[in-house]
RODO-60436 format. One record per residue (C-alpha): y, z, x; residue in three letters. Coordinates in Angstrom, 2 decimals, always signed. Layout:
BEGIN
+---------+---------+---------+------+
!       y !       z !       x ! code !
+---------+---------+---------+------+
!       Y !       Z !       X !  ALA !
...
+---------+---------+---------+------+
***
This chain:
BEGIN
+---------+---------+---------+------+
!       y !       z !       x ! code !
+---------+---------+---------+------+
!  +51.05 !  -25.60 !  +13.28 !  UNK !
!  +47.47 !  -24.42 !  +13.61 !  UNK !
!  +44.78 !  -25.09 !  +16.18 !  UNK !
!  +42.12 !  -27.66 !  +15.39 !  UNK !
!  +38.64 !  -26.54 !  +14.38 !  UNK !
!  +35.39 !  -28.43 !  +14.76 !  UNK !
!  +35.85 !  -29.55 !  +11.17 !  UNK !
!  +39.28 !  -31.03 !  +12.01 !  UNK !
!  +37.88 !  -32.89 !  +15.01 !  UNK !
!  +35.01 !  -34.35 !  +12.99 !  UNK !
!  +37.40 !  -35.40 !  +10.25 !  UNK !
!  +39.75 !  -37.11 !  +12.73 !  UNK !
!  +36.89 !  -39.02 !  +14.34 !  UNK !
!  +35.65 !  -40.03 !  +10.90 !  UNK !
!  +39.02 !  -41.14 !   +9.45 !  UNK !
!  +40.58 !  -42.42 !  +12.70 !  UNK !
!  +43.76 !  -40.35 !  +12.38 !  UNK !
!  +45.12 !  -37.09 !  +13.72 !  UNK !
!  +46.85 !  -34.59 !  +11.46 !  UNK !
!  +50.50 !  -33.89 !  +12.19 !  UNK !
!  +50.22 !  -30.16 !  +11.54 !  UNK !
!  +47.09 !  -29.63 !  +13.65 !  UNK !
!  +47.03 !  -29.23 !  +17.44 !  UNK !
!  +44.03 !  -30.79 !  +19.19 !  UNK !
!  +42.75 !  -30.41 !  +22.72 !  UNK !
!  +42.71 !  -33.55 !  +24.87 !  UNK !
!  +41.78 !  -33.37 !  +28.54 !  UNK !
!  +44.07 !  -30.61 !  +29.88 !  UNK !
!  +46.87 !  -31.06 !  +27.31 !  UNK !
!  +47.45 !  -30.34 !  +23.64 !  UNK !
!  +48.33 !  -33.10 !  +21.18 !  UNK !
!  +48.92 !  -33.53 !  +17.48 !  UNK !
!  +49.25 !  -36.49 !  +15.18 !  UNK !
!  +52.53 !  -38.40 !  +14.96 !  UNK !
!  +53.66 !  -41.11 !  +12.59 !  UNK !
!  +54.76 !  -44.26 !  +14.46 !  UNK !
!  +55.57 !  -47.81 !  +13.57 !  UNK !
!  +52.54 !  -49.95 !  +12.78 !  UNK !
!  +53.63 !  -52.53 !  +15.37 !  UNK !
!  +53.83 !  -49.84 !  +18.10 !  UNK !
!  +50.41 !  -48.54 !  +17.20 !  UNK !
!  +48.92 !  -52.03 !  +17.34 !  UNK !
!  +50.64 !  -52.71 !  +20.67 !  UNK !
!  +49.13 !  -49.59 !  +22.24 !  UNK !
!  +45.66 !  -50.55 !  +21.06 !  UNK !
!  +45.99 !  -54.09 !  +22.44 !  UNK !
!  +47.42 !  -52.83 !  +25.74 !  UNK !
!  +44.66 !  -50.33 !  +26.31 !  UNK !
!  +41.93 !  -52.52 !  +24.92 !  UNK !
!  +40.51 !  -49.60 !  +22.93 !  UNK !
!  +40.55 !  -49.61 !  +19.16 !  UNK !
!  +39.62 !  -45.91 !  +19.08 !  UNK !
!  +42.93 !  -44.87 !  +20.62 !  UNK !
!  +45.69 !  -43.44 !  +18.43 !  UNK !
!  +49.27 !  -42.42 !  +19.06 !  UNK !
!  +49.81 !  -38.67 !  +19.45 !  UNK !
!  +52.56 !  -36.29 !  +20.47 !  UNK !
!  +51.98 !  -33.70 !  +23.14 !  UNK !
!  +52.99 !  -30.05 !  +22.89 !  UNK !
!  +55.95 !  -30.90 !  +25.20 !  UNK !
!  +57.20 !  -33.62 !  +22.83 !  UNK !
!  +56.16 !  -36.72 !  +24.77 !  UNK !
!  +54.26 !  -39.64 !  +23.23 !  UNK !
!  +50.81 !  -40.58 !  +24.46 !  UNK !
!  +47.70 !  -42.34 !  +23.33 !  UNK !
!  +44.40 !  -40.51 !  +23.00 !  UNK !
!  +40.78 !  -41.45 !  +22.46 !  UNK !
!  +39.35 !  -39.83 !  +19.37 !  UNK !
!  +35.95 !  -39.35 !  +20.96 !  UNK !
!  +37.57 !  -37.18 !  +23.66 !  UNK !
!  +39.50 !  -34.76 !  +21.45 !  UNK !
!  +38.20 !  -31.22 !  +21.12 !  UNK !
!  +38.85 !  -28.20 !  +18.93 !  UNK !
!  +41.08 !  -25.31 !  +19.96 !  UNK !
!  +39.69 !  -22.85 !  +17.41 !  UNK !
!  +36.12 !  -21.61 !  +17.06 !  UNK !
!  +36.26 !  -21.13 !  +13.31 !  UNK !
!  +34.88 !  -23.95 !  +11.18 !  UNK !
!  +32.87 !  -24.59 !   +8.09 !  UNK !
!  +30.66 !  -26.79 !  +10.26 !  UNK !
!  +30.00 !  -24.12 !  +12.88 !  UNK !
!  +26.24 !  -23.55 !  +12.93 !  UNK !
!  +25.31 !  -20.04 !  +11.93 !  UNK !
!  +22.19 !  -18.19 !  +12.84 !  UNK !
!  +19.97 !  -17.86 !   +9.79 !  UNK !
!  +19.19 !  -14.38 !   +8.60 !  UNK !
!  +15.66 !  -13.32 !   +9.40 !  UNK !
!  +13.40 !  -13.49 !   +6.39 !  UNK !
!  +11.92 !  -10.16 !   +5.30 !  UNK !
!   +8.26 !   -9.75 !   +6.07 !  UNK !
!   +6.28 !   -9.33 !   +2.88 !  UNK !
!   +4.41 !   -6.09 !   +2.54 !  UNK !
!   +6.57 !   -4.08 !   +4.91 !  UNK !
!   +8.01 !   -0.75 !   +3.84 !  UNK !
!  +10.78 !   +1.38 !   +5.31 !  UNK !
!   +9.78 !   +4.38 !   +7.38 !  UNK !
!  +10.69 !   +7.98 !   +6.70 !  UNK !
!  +12.37 !   +9.98 !   +9.44 !  UNK !
!  +12.01 !  +13.71 !   +8.93 !  UNK !
!  +13.97 !  +16.11 !  +11.18 !  UNK !
!  +11.65 !  +18.24 !  +13.29 !  UNK !
!  +11.96 !  +21.92 !  +12.41 !  UNK !
!  +10.28 !  +24.99 !  +13.85 !  UNK !
!   +7.55 !  +24.87 !  +11.19 !  UNK !
!   +7.00 !  +21.10 !  +11.32 !  UNK !
!   +3.37 !  +20.31 !  +12.05 !  UNK !
!   +2.93 !  +17.71 !  +14.79 !  UNK !
!   -0.49 !  +16.21 !  +15.41 !  UNK !
!   -1.96 !  +13.85 !  +17.96 !  UNK !
!   -1.16 !  +10.28 !  +16.95 !  UNK !
!   +2.14 !  +11.13 !  +15.26 !  UNK !
!   +5.18 !   +9.03 !  +16.04 !  UNK !
!   +8.29 !  +11.02 !  +17.02 !  UNK !
!  +11.79 !  +10.35 !  +18.28 !  UNK !
!  +12.48 !  +11.65 !  +21.79 !  UNK !
!  +15.82 !  +10.83 !  +23.45 !  UNK !
!  +16.47 !   +8.39 !  +20.57 !  UNK !
!  +13.32 !   +6.44 !  +21.45 !  UNK !
!   +9.99 !   +6.23 !  +19.69 !  UNK !
!   +7.07 !   +7.99 !  +21.30 !  UNK !
!   +3.46 !   +8.64 !  +20.36 !  UNK !
!   +2.05 !  +12.14 !  +20.64 !  UNK !
!   -1.08 !  +11.84 !  +22.79 !  UNK !
!   -1.84 !  +15.51 !  +23.31 !  UNK !
!   -0.64 !  +19.11 !  +23.42 !  UNK !
!   -0.05 !  +20.55 !  +26.86 !  UNK !
!   +0.97 !  +24.08 !  +26.05 !  UNK !
!   +2.72 !  +26.37 !  +23.60 !  UNK !
!   +5.18 !  +24.08 !  +21.85 !  UNK !
!   +4.95 !  +21.27 !  +24.43 !  UNK !
!   +3.48 !  +17.82 !  +23.88 !  UNK !
!   +2.44 !  +14.85 !  +25.98 !  UNK !
!   +4.29 !  +11.75 !  +24.80 !  UNK !
!   +3.62 !   +8.11 !  +25.53 !  UNK !
!   +6.89 !   +6.18 !  +25.54 !  UNK !
!   +5.69 !   +2.85 !  +26.88 !  UNK !
!   +2.46 !   +1.61 !  +28.42 !  UNK !
!   +1.70 !   +3.89 !  +31.39 !  UNK !
!   +4.93 !   +5.89 !  +30.81 !  UNK !
!   +4.34 !   +9.50 !  +29.77 !  UNK !
!   +6.58 !  +12.53 !  +29.28 !  UNK !
!   +5.99 !  +16.19 !  +28.60 !  UNK !
!   +8.51 !  +17.38 !  +26.02 !  UNK !
!   +9.11 !  +20.61 !  +24.17 !  UNK !
!   +9.13 !  +20.60 !  +20.40 !  UNK !
!  +12.85 !  +21.41 !  +20.42 !  UNK !
!  +13.50 !  +18.09 !  +22.17 !  UNK !
!  +11.84 !  +16.09 !  +19.39 !  UNK !
!  +14.48 !  +15.12 !  +16.86 !  UNK !
!  +12.51 !  +13.36 !  +14.11 !  UNK !
!   +8.98 !  +12.83 !  +12.93 !  UNK !
!   +8.48 !   +9.19 !  +11.87 !  UNK !
!   +6.19 !   +8.83 !   +8.87 !  UNK !
!   +5.12 !   +5.64 !   +7.11 !  UNK !
!   +6.48 !   +4.90 !   +3.68 !  UNK !
!   +4.36 !   +6.31 !   +0.88 !  UNK !
!   +4.82 !   +4.87 !   -2.57 !  UNK !
!   +4.53 !   +7.58 !   -5.19 !  UNK !
!   +1.50 !   +6.93 !   -7.34 !  UNK !
!   +1.99 !   +7.10 !  -11.10 !  UNK !
!   -0.61 !   +9.35 !  -12.71 !  UNK !
!   -1.27 !  +10.72 !  -16.19 !  UNK !
!   -3.13 !  +13.65 !  -17.72 !  UNK !
!   -4.42 !  +14.81 !  -21.06 !  UNK !
!   -1.57 !  +16.09 !  -23.21 !  UNK !
!   +0.81 !  +13.29 !  -22.27 !  UNK !
!   +2.57 !  +11.66 !  -25.21 !  UNK !
!   +3.47 !   +8.01 !  -25.50 !  UNK !
!   +5.47 !   +5.76 !  -27.80 !  UNK !
!   +4.84 !   +2.17 !  -28.85 !  UNK !
!   +7.06 !   +0.02 !  -31.05 !  UNK !
!   +4.06 !   -1.17 !  -33.10 !  UNK !
!   +1.38 !   +1.52 !  -32.80 !  UNK !
!   +3.71 !   +4.52 !  -33.02 !  UNK !
!   +3.39 !   +7.85 !  -31.12 !  UNK !
!   +0.11 !   +8.48 !  -29.29 !  UNK !
!   -1.43 !  +11.50 !  -27.57 !  UNK !
!   -3.68 !  +11.23 !  -24.54 !  UNK !
!   -6.56 !  +13.59 !  -25.42 !  UNK !
!  -10.01 !  +14.50 !  -24.13 !  UNK !
!  -12.79 !  +13.38 !  -26.45 !  UNK !
!  -15.75 !  +14.45 !  -24.32 !  UNK !
!  -16.46 !  +15.57 !  -20.76 !  UNK !
!  -14.29 !  +13.32 !  -18.56 !  UNK !
!  -13.77 !  +10.96 !  -21.49 !  UNK !
!  -10.27 !  +10.45 !  -22.88 !  UNK !
!   -8.56 !   +8.28 !  -25.45 !  UNK !
!   -5.19 !   +7.76 !  -27.09 !  UNK !
!   -4.96 !   +9.41 !  -30.51 !  UNK !
!   -2.40 !   +8.28 !  -33.07 !  UNK !
!   -0.19 !  +11.23 !  -34.09 !  UNK !
!   +0.55 !   +9.65 !  -37.46 !  UNK !
!   -2.96 !   +8.69 !  -38.60 !  UNK !
!   -5.25 !  +10.59 !  -36.18 !  UNK !
!   -7.18 !   +7.44 !  -35.26 !  UNK !
!   -8.28 !   +6.53 !  -31.76 !  UNK !
!   -6.46 !   +3.62 !  -30.21 !  UNK !
!   -9.64 !   +2.48 !  -28.41 !  UNK !
!  -13.05 !   +3.85 !  -27.62 !  UNK !
!  -13.06 !   +6.76 !  -25.14 !  UNK !
!  -12.88 !   +5.82 !  -21.46 !  UNK !
!  -14.56 !   +7.85 !  -18.75 !  UNK !
!  -12.23 !   +8.97 !  -15.95 !  UNK !
!  -12.79 !  +10.88 !  -12.71 !  UNK !
!  -10.30 !  +13.66 !  -13.45 !  UNK !
!   -8.68 !  +14.33 !  -16.81 !  UNK !
!   -5.62 !  +15.91 !  -15.14 !  UNK !
!   -5.22 !  +13.07 !  -12.63 !  UNK !
!   -5.65 !   +9.78 !  -14.47 !  UNK !
!   -4.73 !   +6.78 !  -12.35 !  UNK !
!   -2.75 !   +3.77 !  -13.52 !  UNK !
!   -5.88 !   +1.62 !  -13.39 !  UNK !
!   -7.76 !   +4.06 !  -15.62 !  UNK !
!   -4.84 !   +4.27 !  -18.05 !  UNK !
!   -4.74 !   +0.48 !  -18.31 !  UNK !
!   -8.34 !   +0.63 !  -19.54 !  UNK !
!   -7.45 !   +3.40 !  -22.02 !  UNK !
!   -4.46 !   +1.47 !  -23.39 !  UNK !
!   -6.15 !   -1.95 !  -23.24 !  UNK !
!   -3.12 !   -3.18 !  -21.31 !  UNK !
!   -0.63 !   -2.32 !  -24.07 !  UNK !
!   +2.79 !   -1.18 !  -22.81 !  UNK !
!   +3.27 !   +2.46 !  -23.82 !  UNK !
!   +6.38 !   +4.46 !  -22.99 !  UNK !
!   +5.66 !   +7.96 !  -21.75 !  UNK !
!   +7.59 !  +10.77 !  -23.45 !  UNK !
!   +9.11 !  +13.63 !  -21.48 !  UNK !
!   +7.96 !  +16.33 !  -23.93 !  UNK !
!   +4.26 !  +16.05 !  -23.19 !  UNK !
!   +1.93 !  +18.85 !  -24.29 !  UNK !
!   +0.91 !  +21.04 !  -21.33 !  UNK !
+---------+---------+---------+------+
***
């Protein structure tokens, strides 16, 4: 026999019957359902004047009548137990990077560090290898560099860049080479026919072409970069 859950209690109050293999709480005793003669059940209801009373058996084996609106669960587990919703992720947030502080780690004013497992902001340098840290508003500490465990840096997404000499593939246009046509002007050249894919596009640096500049060079076509680019 198992203890009643919130689900069992709700089901009993909805159906008007207790389960025989489930133990419910009632006042300061424990009861479970028991099959009795229909006449006996009707007699108890008429005698008590309550139609919401049912016949039950106590844990000690005696017969009693109980009110269904007074029964309670003996187990916390239930499919109807309200659960705290998971917090929704905040859009645009990125994980931080925690870098262990070494002897050659450069620490500047404004950096966030971990000191005694708590975050602190470096507000100044007080001496050779010692820093003034702000832990909380109006709470400051002077700590040596050896006491700083990690340097907390914001997440930096690696920018995809290209340069002249890079080779690309396309299922329709074939292999292409990113080449310089004029000063700071580049274009994709077909390796099979030698034709330009588009007119040359002017870029800021031919060895550091941004994704936005490459989108102009490729006219938005999806090219796959090869690993054996010409250097």
